[in-house]
C-alpha positions in Angstrom: -44.1 -32.5 -25.2 -44.0 -28.8 -26.6 -43.0 -27.4 -23.0 -40.4 -30.2 -22.7 -38.9 -29.1 -26.4 -39.1 -25.2 -25.0 -37.4 -26.5 -21.8 -34.7 -28.3 -23.3 -34.2 -25.8 -25.9 -33.8 -22.8 -23.2 -31.5 -25.2 -21.1 -29.1 -25.7 -24.0 -29.1 -21.7 -24.9 -28.4 -20.8 -21.4 -25.7 -23.5 -20.8 -23.1 -20.4 -21.6 -24.9 -18.4 -18.7 -24.4 -20.7 -15.9 -21.0 -22.0 -17.4 -19.3 -18.9 -16.7 -16.3 -19.3 -14.7 -12.9 -17.7 -13.3 -11.0 -18.0 -17.0 -14.1 -16.5 -18.9 -14.1 -13.6 -16.2 -10.4 -13.3 -16.5 -10.8 -13.0 -20.5 -13.6 -10.4 -20.2 -11.7 -8.1 -18.0 -8.4 -8.6 -20.0 -10.3 -7.5 -23.6 -10.2 -3.5 -21.9 -7.7 -1.7 -22.9 -8.6 1.5 -21.0 -11.3 2.7 -18.5 -12.0 6.0 -17.2 -14.6 6.9 -14.8 -15.4 8.1 -11.5 -15.5 6.7 -8.0 -17.2 7.2 -4.8 -15.6 5.4 -1.7 -17.5 4.8 1.5 -15.7 4.0 4.8 -18.0 2.5 7.3 -16.4 2.6 10.8 -17.9 0.9 14.0 -17.8 3.9 15.9 -19.5 6.6 13.4 -23.0 6.5 12.4 -22.4 7.7 8.6 -19.4 6.8 6.6 -16.7 8.5 5.6 -17.2 9.5 1.8 -14.4 10.5 -0.7 -14.7 10.9 -4.3 -12.6 11.3 -7.5 -11.4 10.0 -10.8 -9.5 7.1 -12.2 -8.0 5.9 -15.5 -7.2 2.0 -15.7 -4.9 1.2 -18.4 -4.1 -2.5 -19.3 -0.4 -2.3 -19.8 0.3 0.6 -17.5 -1.5 0.3 -14.3 -4.0 3.0 -12.5 -4.3 6.8 -12.1 -6.4 7.1 -8.9 -7.2 11.0 -8.4 -8.9 12.0 -5.5 -10.8 15.0 -5.5 -12.5 15.0 -2.2 -12.3 15.6 0.7 -8.7 16.1 -0.1 -6.9 16.4 -3.6 -4.2 13.9 -4.4 -3.2 12.0 -7.4 -1.9 8.2 -7.1 -0.2 6.0 -9.7 -0.5 2.4 -9.3 1.7 0.2 -11.1 3.6 -3.4 -10.8 6.3 -1.5 -9.0 4.2 0.2 -6.1 2.3 3.3 -5.5 3.5 6.7 -6.2 1.9 9.9 -4.9 1.8 13.2 -7.2 3.9 15.8 -5.4 4.0 19.1 -7.4 4.9 17.8 -10.8 6.8 14.7 -9.8 5.8 11.2 -8.8 7.3 10.2 -5.5 7.3 6.3 -5.0 5.8 5.6 -1.6 8.6 3.2 -0.3 7.9 2.8 3.3 4.3 1.8 3.4 4.3 -2.1 2.6 1.0 -2.7 3.8 -0.3 0.2 1.5 1.7 -0.9 -1.4 0.6 -4.5 -1.0 -3.2 -3.1 -0.8 -2.7 -1.1 -3.9 -1.1 -3.8 -6.0 -4.4 -6.1 -4.9 -6.7 -3.0 -5.9 -4.9 -3.1 -9.3 -5.4 -6.8 -9.9 -8.7 -6.6 -8.8 -9.8 -4.0 -11.5 -7.6 -5.4 -14.1 -8.5 -8.9 -13.6 -5.3 -10.3 -12.8 -6.1 -13.8 -11.5 -2.7 -15.2 -11.1 -1.7 -12.3 -9.1 -4.9 -12.9 -6.8 -4.6 -16.4 -6.6 -1.3 -16.5 -4.8 -3.2 -14.7 -1.8 -6.6 -15.6 -2.2 -9.4 -18.4 -2.9 -12.2 -17.8 -5.1 -16.0 -18.0 -5.3 -17.6 -17.0 -8.5 -21.3 -16.8 -9.2 -23.7 -15.2 -11.8 -23.1 -14.7 -15.7 -20.9 -12.6 -18.0 -23.6 -9.8 -17.3 -23.9 -9.7 -13.6 -21.2 -11.7 -11.6 -20.0 -11.8 -8.0 -16.4 -12.8 -6.9 -15.6 -13.6 -3.2 -12.1 -13.5 -2.4 -11.1 -15.1 0.8 -7.5 -14.4 2.0 -5.1 -17.5 2.3 -2.1 -15.4 3.2 -1.5 -14.8 6.9 -1.1 -11.3 6.5 -4.1 -10.6 4.6 -6.2 -12.6 6.9 -5.1 -10.1 9.7 -6.6 -7.6 7.4 -9.4 -8.9 5.7 -12.1 -11.4 6.3 -13.4 -11.2 2.5 -13.6 -8.8 -0.6 -16.6 -8.8 -2.6 -16.1 -7.8 -6.2 -19.4 -7.4 -8.6 -19.4 -6.3 -12.0 -20.3 -7.2 -15.8 -18.1 -5.9 -18.6 -15.9 -4.4 -15.9 -15.6 -3.9 -12.2 -18.5 -2.1 -10.6 -18.1 -2.3 -7.0 -15.2 -3.6 -4.7 -16.3 -4.2 -0.8 -13.5 -4.9 1.9 -14.6 -6.5 4.9 -12.0 -6.0 7.5 -11.6 -8.4 10.8 -12.3 -5.8 13.3 -15.5 -5.1 11.7 -14.9 -2.0 9.5 -16.3 -2.0 6.1 -15.1 -0.1 2.7 -17.2 0.0 -0.3 -15.9 1.6 -3.5 -18.5 2.2 -6.5 -17.2 2.9 -10.0 -19.3 5.2 -11.8 -19.7 6.9 -15.4 -17.3 4.2 -16.5 -16.2 4.0 -20.5 -14.1 2.1 -22.4 -11.2 3.4 -24.9 -8.7 2.2 -27.0 -5.9 4.4 -26.2 -4.5 6.7 -23.5 -4.5 10.6 -23.7 -1.8 12.5 -24.0 -1.3 13.4 -20.6 -2.2 10.1 -19.1 0.7 8.8 -21.1 2.9 11.5 -19.5 1.7 10.3 -16.1 2.4 6.8 -16.6 6.1 7.4 -18.1 7.2 10.1 -15.9 
C-alpha cells in the first residue's frame, strides 16, 4: 500500500513535467527580455571529413530582434529583425534586399530563438518532447519552398534555446550551439543604437 501511495504521489507531482506543451514552451521563451551569449556553428558537408566552423556572439532582444556578430573565420555583423536581415558596413546597416531565401531563413532563425510559434506554424508542423528543463522541438516543413531546403529542424533547450540543427535535403547538416548565455533585463546603449540606426 505504501508503494502505491508513493507512486500515486509521484505521478501527480510529475503531471506538470509530462504535460509540457507548445504553449508552455512559447510562454517560457517569451519571458526572456534580452539574451547575450556566444555561438559555435558547424556545417557538415557530405564531401568533407571535418565540419566548417564559425564562431561569434549574439544578442537577442524580445522587442527588437537579433544581433549576430561573426568573429571567425570572417568578421561580420548582422542585424535580423521582422523586416529582414541587414549587414553592417563601416558604421551603417545595409538591408540585404536581394537575398529572399536568406531573409526567409533569417526570419526563421529569429522566430526559433524568440519562440515565435505563430510565425513558425505557418511553415512547419511541430513535435515537442521533454519538459521545461530539457525539451526538444522538431520542426517539419509544410511550405514547399522549405521542403526543398530542409527535411527537419531540431531545436533543444531549457530556459532558452541551446542548439539548433538544420537537416538539409541534399544530406548536409548545420549545428548551431549557444554557449555562455546569460539573461538580462535591458539592452546596453550600443545595442540600442544598433537596433535603432
